C-alpha positions, 0 to 999 in steps of 0.5 A: 795809226795812220803813216804821214802820207795817209795824213796828207791825203786826208788834210789835203796834198797840195793846200795853202800850207804847202803852197806857202811853204814851197813858196818861201823855200823857192824864192832863195833860189833866185838868189843862189846864182848870185854867188857865182857872180864873182867867179863867172862874170870876169875878164880873165885877160883884162888890158893892162900894163904894169904900174910904172909910176915910180919915174914920176919921181923923176919927172912928174910932167911926162905924158902918158906915152912918154911914161910907157915908152921909157919904162915898158919893154915891147913885145914881138908884135911891137905892143907894150908887155902886159907882165914885164916892166923895165927895173927901176932906177935911181937916175935923173930923167936925162940919163934916162932918155939918154942911155935907156933901160935894158933889165927887165923884171915882173910887175913889182908895183902891180898893174893898171887895168883899162878898157875893162868890161867891169868896173871891179872884178876879183881878177883886177882887185887880187891881180890874178894875172901873168903867173897868178892867171890860174888862181882864177880857176882856183877861185871856181874850184874852191866855190864848188868844193864848198857846194859839194862839202855843203851836200856832204855835210848837211845831208846827215846833219839834216837826218839828225837834226832835222831839214829845217834847222839844216835849212836855217844854218844854211842861210845864215852862213850865206848871210855871213860869209857872202858879206865876208867874200865882198869885204875880203882885202886879200885873195885868200880870205876871200877863198875861205869865204867862198868856201864857207858860203859854198857850204851854205849854198849846197846845204839849202838847196839840197834840204829845201827841195827835200823839205818841199817835197816831204810836204806835198801829197804824191799827186802833186810832188813833182812840184816840189823839185820842179819849181825849185829848179824853175826859180833857179833858172829864173835866177840865172837870168835875173843874175845876168841883168844884175851883173849888167848894171852892177859892174862891181863884184864887192857890191854884187856880194853885198846885194846878194848878202842883203837878199839873204838876210831877207830871207833869213827873217821869215827862216828864223821867224822870232830869233832873228828879229830879237837879235837884231832888235838887241844889235840895233839898239846897242848900236844906237845906245852906244853912238849916241854915248860916245858922241855925247860930247858933240850934241851942242850942249854942256857934256856934264848937263848932258850926261847927267840927263842920259843918266836921269833918263835910264833910271825911269826906263828900267822902273816902267818897264817892270809895269809896262810889260804886265800892263800891256805885254811884251809885244807891244812894249818892244814895238813901241819903244823901238819905234819911238826910240828910233823916230826920237833919234831921227830927231836926236839934235833936237831930242836926245831923250831917244836914248831912254827908249833905248834902254827900255827896249833893252830890258825888254829883250832880255825878258822876251829871249826868255819866254820864247825860247825852250830850255834846250835852246834858252842859253844858247839864245840868250848868249847870241843875243848878248854877242849881237848887242856886244857887236853893236857897241863895237861897231858904234864908234866905227859907225860914228867915223862916217860922220866925217863925210856927213854929220847926218850918216850914223843917225840915219844908219841906226834910226833906220836899223831901230826902226826896222827892228820895231817893224819886224817886232809885229812878227812876235808872239805874246808871251805875257803871263806864260810859263817858260817852256821846256821843250820845243813843242811847249815853246811852239804852243805859247806862239 
């Protein structure tokens, strides 16, 4: 039996398949350096002074100069202290001016930052200054520790479960924890998120290079590692431009997460598409359901209409799935439902198609995945759908800023899910796959 190297030589050492695989695995290397944005692009010692707005309770007409003169001690060079303030007192402004303040303390109410290079950094958001200044290096070390642990974890993992699975899980870790890093309300949750994102970064970088190299023949094998490094170097250059235009570290984290979400689409072809469809349709369904009283119609009539439209949706689904197939049914219901949701004030029947799409997802997930993963896929799909229901009331809150925001968000997600459904295969009238090989054959 011929070994793998001989097979590559006979089929082509660096053909279209290898080039596409190499490109798909190297593109994320452009994004990987973005994880360092929050710990590289910072001012470790920004211009600042203690927040002393307490004195404005005594006299709200004080100028900034008067406020600082009365509440901040001076350093030996005559500049205002950047880490100390006078202890607040419960005096009137006349007594403060006459007797002055002498006892000092650390900044009790945080700092006021000015003349900063960035709009927001982890230093200014988490006040990593004065006695807390060393925590900046801790944050950098935690990210690097995550990368190290990712290499240690996903090396053996890939040997047992495959390079592809290791790369897929690594990407999802980077998506999730880049997002939670940007949303972290405190420094310790940020550290935990950065550690987990670092695990994903280390795991993906290791396995992507190996996976690309193993598929390339001996004469072109150096391309696997060198092209990956080339894309990484390009990513470092792009990072400088990103931070130049985006001076807020939280926004940079969100952009990083969004880019890796795009990568996740082609690394988790079918699974991600169904999960997103399930999430978006449930988000849409409950946004509409919880907002039934604000559609400008009689609430009892509207709820009755919503209920009645669901009955034919599920009945027609049975016939349509067999008549035209799963793929066309899912695409049509998501796209039509999303379009009608854009016109929700005029055409509330968009919910009819959302219900229809939900039934299709339930069938589709059973037929796409093998027995060994079917229960897990169904469970994760259910979790995604419930997450959509959980976020629906929170999305409706955004209507206080503009009434159209919730509609735009859930309609866009539904339309995006419909477009991604073009990537799915047709599984109509095929047996449920028992193994991964059978599942791949069905596709």
